[in-house]
N, CA and C atoms as a LAMMPS dump frame, in Angstrom:
ITEM: TIMESTEP
0
ITEM: NUMBER OF ATOMS
60
ITEM: BOX BOUNDS ff ff ff
-5.0000000000000000e+02 5.0000000000000000e+02
-5.0000000000000000e+02 5.0000000000000000e+02
-5.0000000000000000e+02 5.0000000000000000e+02
ITEM: ATOMS id mol type element x y z
1 1 1 N 23.233 -138.638 190.782
2 1 2 C 21.476 -139.383 189.704
3 1 3 C 20.275 -139.068 190.11
4 2 1 N 19.095 -138.857 189.259
5 2 2 C 17.845 -138.574 189.41
6 2 3 C 17.009 -139.667 190.854
7 3 1 N 17.387 -140.723 190.007
8 3 2 C 17.126 -141.558 190.86
9 3 3 C 17.463 -141.807 192.193
10 4 1 N 19.206 -141.911 192.653
11 4 2 C 19.127 -141.698 193.592
12 4 3 C 18.51 -140.857 194.827
13 5 1 N 18.308 -139.263 193.606
14 5 2 C 17.887 -138.393 194.91
15 5 3 C 16.495 -138.61 195.329
16 6 1 N 15.472 -139.203 194.462
17 6 2 C 14.37 -139.968 194.527
18 6 3 C 14.234 -140.538 195.612
19 7 1 N 15.302 -142.256 195.649
20 7 2 C 15.372 -142.873 196.793
21 7 3 C 15.142 -142.077 198.268
22 8 1 N 16.696 -141.906 198.629
23 8 2 C 17.128 -140.371 199.118
24 8 3 C 16.186 -139.66 200.125
25 9 1 N 15.427 -139.595 199.255
26 9 2 C 13.825 -138.283 199.655
27 9 3 C 12.83 -139.13 200.237
28 10 1 N 12.58 -140.323 199.425
29 10 2 C 11.766 -141.168 199.295
30 10 3 C 12.039 -142.028 201.238
31 11 1 N 13.451 -141.673 201.679
32 11 2 C 13.518 -142.538 203.19
33 11 3 C 13.853 -141.893 203.916
34 12 1 N 13.975 -140.469 203.178
35 12 2 C 13.763 -139.154 204.622
36 12 3 C 11.983 -139.158 204.974
37 13 1 N 11.294 -139.594 203.991
38 13 2 C 9.737 -139.254 204.192
39 13 3 C 9.463 -140.946 205.371
40 14 1 N 9.603 -142.369 204.97
41 14 2 C 10.14 -143.246 205.326
42 14 3 C 10.049 -143.227 206.994
43 15 1 N 11.701 -142.235 207.282
44 15 2 C 12.267 -142.369 207.945
45 15 3 C 11.146 -141.495 209.727
46 16 1 N 10.944 -140.321 208.431
47 16 2 C 10.286 -139.288 209.385
48 16 3 C 8.729 -139.942 209.97
49 17 1 N 8.344 -140.891 209.132
50 17 2 C 7.046 -141.785 209.538
51 17 3 C 7.064 -142.394 210.65
52 18 1 N 8.573 -143.196 210.839
53 18 2 C 8.432 -144.24 211.195
54 18 3 C 9.078 -143.503 212.758
55 19 1 N 9.565 -142.26 212.819
56 19 2 C 10.228 -141.862 213.876
57 19 3 C 8.65 -141.477 214.701
58 20 1 N 7.599 -140.865 214.115
59 20 2 C 6.712 -140.603 214.505
60 20 3 C 5.685 -141.068 215.667
């Protein structure tokens, strides 16, 4: 579903930021 992909993408961005 569209919203699931959006959440997954947002989670990826958040994860990348916390890794920095």
